[in-house]
C-alpha positions as CSV (number, residue, x, y, z in Angstrom):
1,M,16.7,-16.7,1.8
2,A,13.7,-18.9,0.8
3,S,11.7,-18.4,3.9
4,F,12.0,-14.4,3.2
5,L,11.1,-15.1,-0.1
6,K,7.7,-17.4,1.2
7,F,7.4,-14.7,3.9
8,Y,7.5,-11.8,1.3
9,N,5.2,-13.6,-1.2
10,A,2.1,-14.0,1.8
11,A,2.8,-10.5,2.5
12,L,2.2,-9.1,-1.2
13,I,-1.3,-11.4,-0.8
14,R,-2.4,-10.3,2.6
15,R,-1.0,-6.9,2.8
16,P,-0.4,-5.6,-0.7
17,M,-0.2,-1.9,-0.1
18,L,2.0,-2.0,3.3
19,A,4.0,-4.5,1.2
20,Q,4.2,-3.0,-2.1
21,C,5.0,0.6,-0.3
22,A,7.6,-0.6,1.6
23,T,9.6,-2.3,-1.4
24,A,8.8,1.0,-3.7
25,A,10.6,3.4,-0.6
26,F,13.4,0.7,-0.5
27,L,14.3,0.4,-4.0
28,F,14.2,4.4,-4.6
29,G,16.3,4.8,-2.0
30,A,18.8,2.2,-3.2
31,G,18.1,3.4,-7.1
32,D,19.5,7.0,-5.5
33,V,22.7,5.5,-3.3
34,I,23.9,3.8,-6.7
35,A,23.5,7.0,-8.1
36,Q,25.2,9.0,-5.9
37,Q,27.9,6.2,-5.4
38,A,28.4,4.4,-8.5
39,I,27.8,6.9,-11.2
40,E,28.7,10.5,-9.6
41,Q,31.4,8.5,-6.8
42,R,30.4,11.0,-4.2
43,G,31.7,8.8,-1.7
44,K,31.8,10.3,1.7
45,N,30.1,13.3,0.2
46,H,27.0,11.2,0.0
47,D,24.2,13.8,0.1
48,F,21.8,11.7,2.6
49,M,18.7,14.3,2.5
50,R,18.4,13.9,-1.4
51,T,18.4,9.4,-0.7
52,A,15.5,10.5,1.9
53,R,13.9,12.5,-0.6
54,L,13.9,9.5,-3.0
55,T,12.8,7.1,-0.2
56,F,9.9,9.2,1.0
57,Y,8.7,9.3,-2.8
58,G,8.9,5.8,-3.3
59,G,6.9,5.1,-0.5
60,A,4.3,7.7,-0.1
61,V,3.7,8.6,-3.9
62,F,4.3,5.8,-6.1
63,G,4.2,3.2,-3.9
64,P,0.4,3.6,-3.4
65,A,-0.3,5.2,-6.8
66,L,1.3,1.9,-8.8
67,T,-0.2,-0.4,-5.9
68,K,-4.0,1.4,-6.8
69,W,-3.1,1.1,-10.5
70,Y,-2.4,-2.3,-10.9
71,Q,-5.4,-3.5,-8.8
72,L,-7.6,-1.4,-10.8
73,L,-5.9,-3.0,-14.6
74,N,-6.5,-6.6,-12.6
75,R,-10.0,-5.8,-12.3
76,I,-10.7,-4.9,-16.2
77,K,-11.6,-7.9,-17.8
78,F,-10.7,-8.4,-21.7
79,S,-12.3,-10.9,-24.3
80,S,-9.0,-12.8,-24.5
81,P,-5.2,-13.1,-23.0
82,T,-3.8,-11.4,-26.0
83,K,-6.3,-8.4,-26.0
84,A,-5.3,-8.3,-22.1
85,V,-1.9,-8.1,-22.6
86,V,-2.0,-5.3,-25.3
87,Y,-4.4,-3.2,-23.3
88,R,-2.7,-3.3,-20.1
89,V,0.7,-2.2,-21.9
90,W,-1.3,0.5,-23.8
91,L,-2.9,1.8,-20.5
92,D,0.3,1.2,-18.3
93,Q,2.2,3.4,-20.4
94,A,0.2,6.1,-22.4
95,I,-2.0,6.8,-19.4
96,L,-0.3,6.1,-16.1
97,T,3.5,6.6,-17.5
98,P,3.5,10.1,-18.7
99,V,1.5,11.3,-15.1
100,A,4.2,9.0,-13.4
101,V,7.1,11.1,-14.8
102,A,5.4,14.6,-14.4
103,V,4.3,14.0,-10.6
104,F,7.9,12.4,-10.0
105,F,10.0,15.9,-11.2
106,G,7.0,18.0,-9.7
107,T,7.3,16.5,-6.4
108,M,11.0,16.4,-6.4
109,S,10.8,19.9,-6.9
110,T,8.7,21.0,-4.0
111,L,10.6,18.6,-1.6
112,E,13.7,20.3,-2.7
113,G,12.6,23.6,-1.9
114,Q,12.2,24.9,-5.7
115,G,8.6,24.8,-6.1
116,L,6.2,25.6,-8.9
117,P,8.9,27.5,-11.1
118,G,11.8,24.7,-10.3
119,A,9.1,22.0,-11.2
120,V,7.7,23.8,-14.8
121,E,11.6,24.3,-15.7
122,R,12.7,20.4,-14.4
123,L,9.8,19.1,-17.1
124,R,11.0,21.4,-19.6
125,T,14.5,20.1,-19.9
126,A,13.7,16.5,-18.6
127,Y,10.7,15.2,-19.1
128,E,10.4,14.6,-22.9
129,P,13.8,12.5,-23.1
130,T,12.9,10.7,-19.2
131,L,9.6,9.4,-20.6
132,I,11.0,8.3,-24.2
133,R,13.7,6.1,-22.2
134,N,11.2,5.0,-19.9
135,W,9.1,3.5,-22.9
136,I,12.1,2.0,-23.8
137,V,12.7,0.2,-20.9
138,F,9.0,-0.6,-19.8
139,I,6.9,-1.4,-22.6
140,P,9.2,-4.8,-23.1
141,T,9.2,-5.1,-19.2
142,Q,5.4,-5.0,-19.1
143,I,4.3,-7.5,-22.5
144,I,6.6,-10.0,-20.1
145,N,4.8,-8.7,-16.8
146,F,1.4,-8.6,-18.2
147,S,1.5,-12.1,-20.2
148,I,3.5,-14.4,-17.7
149,V,3.7,-12.6,-14.4
150,P,0.7,-13.5,-11.5
151,H,-1.0,-10.3,-10.6
152,H,0.2,-10.4,-7.3
153,L,3.7,-10.1,-8.1
154,R,3.5,-7.8,-11.0
155,F,4.6,-4.6,-8.9
156,V,7.6,-6.8,-7.8
157,V,9.1,-7.2,-11.4
158,V,8.3,-3.9,-11.8
159,S,10.1,-2.7,-8.7
160,V,13.2,-5.0,-9.7
161,V,13.5,-3.2,-13.0
162,S,13.0,-0.1,-11.4
163,L,16.1,-0.1,-9.4
164,F,18.0,0.7,-12.3
165,W,15.5,2.8,-13.7
166,N,15.4,5.0,-10.1
167,T,19.1,4.9,-10.7
168,Y,18.7,6.7,-14.0
169,L,15.8,8.6,-12.7
170,S,18.0,10.2,-9.4
171,A,21.1,10.7,-11.7
172,V,18.8,12.7,-14.3
173,N,16.7,14.7,-11.5
174,A,20.2,15.5,-9.9
175,R,21.5,17.2,-13.0
176,S,18.4,18.9,-13.6
177,Q,18.4,20.0,-10.0
178,R,22.3,21.2,-10.6
179,Q,21.1,22.8,-14.5
180,L,18.7,24.8,-12.2
181,E,20.7,26.0,-9.6
182,F,23.0,27.3,-12.1
183,A,21.0,29.0,-14.0
184,T,19.6,30.9,-11.2
185,S,22.7,31.7,-10.0
186,E,24.1,33.1,-13.4
187,K,20.9,35.3,-13.6
188,S,21.6,36.7,-10.3
189,E,25.0,37.4,-10.9
190,T,24.3,39.6,-14.2
191,K,21.1,41.2,-12.8
192,P,22.4,44.9,-12.2
193,A,23.3,46.6,-9.0
194,P,20.2,49.1,-7.9
195,Q,21.5,52.7,-8.3
196,G,21.8,55.1,-5.5
197,D,20.9,58.4,-5.5
198,V,22.5,61.0,-7.4
199,D,23.1,64.5,-6.0
């Protein structure tokens, strides 16, 4: 275990993008597995495509974006350590987080084949409560993160907390998807059948 941690720490320093994208892919996928098995108790009915979508999102969207974001925050200089923590947390939660939550639901809707209408509906129903819960979890996390964690390990701290957050996101996204599918099927069932010509 110690040798793995040493190797991982070296990878974070030498190849931060690759290491952090791989970390995000793994933790998003793991969060979905926990959501399906521990929360939804799907058992053998596990939706592997759903896990694949979350894994892809973590590695291809979330990982690169967050890696670049932390590199940007680390380059900004502040006049005191206290100001550095306050402003970094503020920038992270007031600018990045609202965009990241919207991108998550939009990407999931696209990957699930529901397109823009699905994304709009999902944002309407799930965006605000998800954003508020994100702030409850990540504002304290980021205060600690930006205060005492070395900059090359900040992504890892967020990723570990994100394992539990990703479980929540997966469950919320799946619930929103089911609600949208239910609403769509209800509309199609209540739509009047076309009338034939009357002689």
